[in-house]
C-alpha positions, -999 to +999 in steps of 0.1 A: +662+224-051+649+247-078+664+280-086+642+309-076+627+330-104+649+358-117+627+388-125+645+397-157+624+426-170+629+417-207+619+380-201+589+390-179+576+413-206+575+385-231+549+369-209+529+400-200+527+416-234+503+389-248+485+389-215+478+426-218+467+421-255+443+394-248+428+411-217+423+442-238+407+422-266+383+405-242+372+439-228+366+456-262+348+425-277+327+417-247+300+441-256+300+430-292+300+393-292+298+365-266+316+333-270+329+304-249+366+297-254+380+264-265+390+238-240+425+238-227+428+203-238+441+193-204+430+157-197+409+150-166+415+116-150+386+094-140+391+092-102+378+068-076+347+079-057+368+083-025+392+107-043+362+128-056+349+130-020+383+140-007+385+168-033+350+180-024+360+181+013+392+199+006+375+225-017+348+232+009+373+238+037+391+263+014+358+280+006+347+286+042+381+303+050+374+331+025+354+355+047+366+388+033+340+408+014+345+418-021+358+384-033+394+395-030+407+364-013+412+329-027+423+301-004+441+269-013+445+239+009+461+205+008+463+177+033+496+160+041+503+132+065+532+126+088+533+097+113+497+091+104+487+125+115+471+150+091+487+184+083+464+210+067+485+234+046+467+266+036+476+297+017+456+327+005+458+356-019+460+392-006+457+386+031+475+402+060+493+381+085+465+387+110+438+377+085+456+345+077+460+338+114+423+341+119+416+316+091+442+292+105+427+294+140+391+291+128+399+259+108+416+244+139+387+251+162+360+240+137+376+207+129+383+201+166+347+210+176+333+186+150+354+157+162+351+163+199+313+172+198+316+184+234+278+187+238+273+152+225+248+164+198+230+143+174+238+148+137+211+174+130+218+198+159+256+193+153+250+203+117+233+235+129+261+243+152+287+238+125+267+259+100+263+286+125+300+288+131+307+289+094+281+317+089+296+337+118+331+335+104+320+344+069+296+372+078+315+400+059+312+381+026+276+369+033+266+405+040+280+415+006+261+386-010+228+398+005+234+434-004+238+424-040+210+400-040+186+427-027+199+452-052+194+429-082+160+417-070+150+454-067+160+459-104+140+429-114+109+441-095+112+475-111+113+459-145+082+439-137+064+472-129+072+485-164+056+456-181+020+448-190+002+434-159-004+398-171-010+370-146+025+356-151+042+390-146+021+395-114+031+361-101+068+367-109+067+401-092+052+385-061+078+358-059+106+383-064+092+405-036+089+374-013+126+365-019+136+402-014+119+402+019+136+370+030+170+385+021+162+418+039+173+410+074+201+426+095+232+405+101+244+423+132+251+402+163+227+416+189+209+399+217+194+364+213+159+378+210+169+404+184+188+378+164+159+353+166+134+379+153+156+393+125+169+360+112+134+345+109+129+370+081+158+354+063+146+318+064+152+298+033+180+322+021+205+294+026+184+270+004+173+295-023+205+314-031+232+294-048+261+312-031+245+309+003+235+273-003+272+265-007+278+272+031+251+248+040+267+222+017+300+228+033+286+221+068+270+189+054+303+178+038+323+184+070+299+164+092+299+135+067+337+136+063+341+133+101+319+102+100+338+086+071+373+097+079+376+105+116+414+103+114+414+136+095+399+153+126+423+138+152+457+151+162+459+174+132+480+205+126+473+236+104+502+252+087+497+286+071+519+299+043+522+338+042+508+355+012+529+363-018+543+398-021+533+419-051+560+423-078+567+455-096+550+463-128+565+439-154+560+462-184+590+481-195+576+498-225+547+521-214+536+531-250+529+497-264+504+492-292+484+461-299+502+458-333+536+459-316+526+431-292+515+410-321+547+414-340+567+406-308+549+374-300+551+357-335+578+334-347+600+346-375+584+323-400+548+333-391+529+357-413+518+387-391+493+401-416+462+381-407+467+391-370+475+427-378+443+430-399+422+418-369+441+442-346+433+471-370+396+463-368+396+460-330+415+492-327+384+509-340+366+499-308+393+509-284+418+480-283+449+503-282+434+524-255+428+493-234+463+481-239+479+514-230+456+519-200+466+486-185+503+490-191+504+523-173+484+512-143+502+518-110+483+488-095+496+464-121+516+444-096+514+406-100+514+381-071+516+343-068+482+327-066+474+306-036+474+271-053+508+279-068+521+291-034+511+259-017+527+238-045+559+258-046+564+255-009+558+217-010+582+212-039+610+233-023+607+213+010+606+180-009+570+171-003+562+158-037+557+120-033+522+106-031+530+088+002+534+122+018+498+132+011+468+120+030+456+087+015+482+094-013+459+121-028+481+146-045+455+174-046+454+211-038+419+223-033+408+259-036+378+281-028+373+289-065+380+271-098+416+274-110+425+304-132+439+297-167+475+305-159+475+283-128+461+255-150+490+260-174+514+260-144+502+227-131+500+211-165+536+221-173+548+208-140+537+173-149+543+160-114+508+145-109+496+173-087+458+178-093+438+210-088+403+222-095+393+225-131+399+259-146+372+285-151+394+297-181+395+333-169+427+352-174+442+374-147+470+399-154+480+401-118+495+366-118+530+361-108+550+331-121+574+312-098+590+293-127+584+277-161+582+311-177+590+301-213+564+273-216+536+292-201+545+323-222+540+301-253+505+290-240+496+326-235+508+336-270+487+308-285+456+320-266+461+356-278+465+344-314+434+322-311+414+352-298+425+373-327+416+345-352+381+340-337+374+375-325+356+359-295+364+368-259+376+338-239+366+346-204+336+338-183+315+365-167+320+350-133+348+328-119+328+310-092+305+281-095+268+289-094+259+254-083+276+227-064+273+189-062+283+167-033+298+133-040+276+104-030+301+093-003+295+126+015+258+131+011+240+136+044+211+113+036+181+115+059+201+128+088+197+164+079+163+179+071+163+197+037+139+222+052+163+235+077+167+272+074+186+302+087+158+307+112+167+274+128+201+289+137+187+320+154+190+307+189+224+292+183+243+320+167+249+343+196+264+315+216+288+302+190+325+306+196+348+316+168+382+328+180+396+355+159+429+356+177+461+344+160+472+318+185+484+296+157+520+302+146+526+315+110+555+296+095+580+312+071+569+314+034+589+283+025+588+259+055+613+232+055+611+195+064+629+201+097+606+228+109+575+209+097+587+177+114+592+196+147+557+210+143+542+175+139+561+162+169+547+189+192+514+185+208+487+209+197+487+230+228+480+263+211+443+259+210+415+241+229+392+223+204+366+216+231+357+252+237+326+258+258+294+272+243+284+307+252+318+322+257+318+348+230+307+357+195+323+369+163+321+406+155+310+418+121+306+452+106+270+464+098+277+490+072+258+482+040+284+493+015+276+484-021+299+457-032+296+440-066+311+406-061+304+397-097+322+427-113+351+421-135+384+419-116+395+453-129+426+453-108+431+415-109+428+413-072+410+380-070+412+348-089 
């Protein structure tokens, strides 16, 4: 068993001082010069096609569990096996117990519905049902996507109106207005007739917008996975790990300057002058103000990210051997690419656990379960590299804009590529997504005994063959303006 982290203030500040410095440098330099950071140098193994398909399936399941608007949640998921039965282990960032319970129950019902196929549907209508359930569960986030899509399209259309009326500009403006019209449909769950009429205005949104297209791809992958690996959809259990609690602000010194951080993160034999010269130049565009502003923030309260939560729970309950994972795949999937600090964490663990490639973005609100000294050294090197190059090392967005499906999970000719949201209109009101929390929430660190008992029990807490037409899933209709692509100012999503 590993010792739990001791939140020694002095030790913690060694990590967070260079984090604050680099975050501040990224912010002040972002408007002056763009640049793509160096590779982490973490090797990526060449995996078998079946492992790539497994990773895609795991990531897609994690993605469809992130329904909250604002992009504040990230979900991680791994698949264990016990007595040849699959155990889906999930964890999320910044979710209440009730929200996590909804995700747990939704995953149970969705996988059960796909396997049982109670209506004996052919692949294409089954796909529509699955996609409809995914859309219903994720309505809060989809609403936010559409709000932003319409807003940005409006900005582009306004810009076209300011330009000379050439043929190409007129054609572009027409296409933008057409897309804006397709995205301008209400998402409320009314009567079948109202839903059919309103959703027809949104046809092709799922195939034209990258973020929305990912939901369609998720449905395709789930259907294909059931065909290829039916055992994953039989006799399974879903175990949910409660979210990490936020730690206190790790910064002791509230009047830090960038120069003070630089001096503190260098070794005794390193010459500080080259770095201090760069700091002096950056201070002219507000570096010290950014550093002090972050240090004093009341919301600077780090938490353990979802992938690390799953991994820490597995390690502490001695689930670390390949034989304990489904098909021996030691992989933790997630709804977004891994952040830079999580990538360092898994690299330093060196236990063969694989995760999604990192998007390289840095998040201050990241809590470390262990390996403090090694990851602190990585962070120091990053900050010094940023000073040397004067180039920000974060991406504008931390989600993928496009997605690929491995050949093993491609739907082939079974699903018509022309299927649209309008095809789902008559289905949505009858879909059943249970938002109750019938599934049990296990303690943060489940142990082998409790997990073994769970696997021995029959899955009596939910009926996977729920009848159609029982109920729907409620969703708010208020069109609040949410920028899902904004910088994570408070570090509340990964």
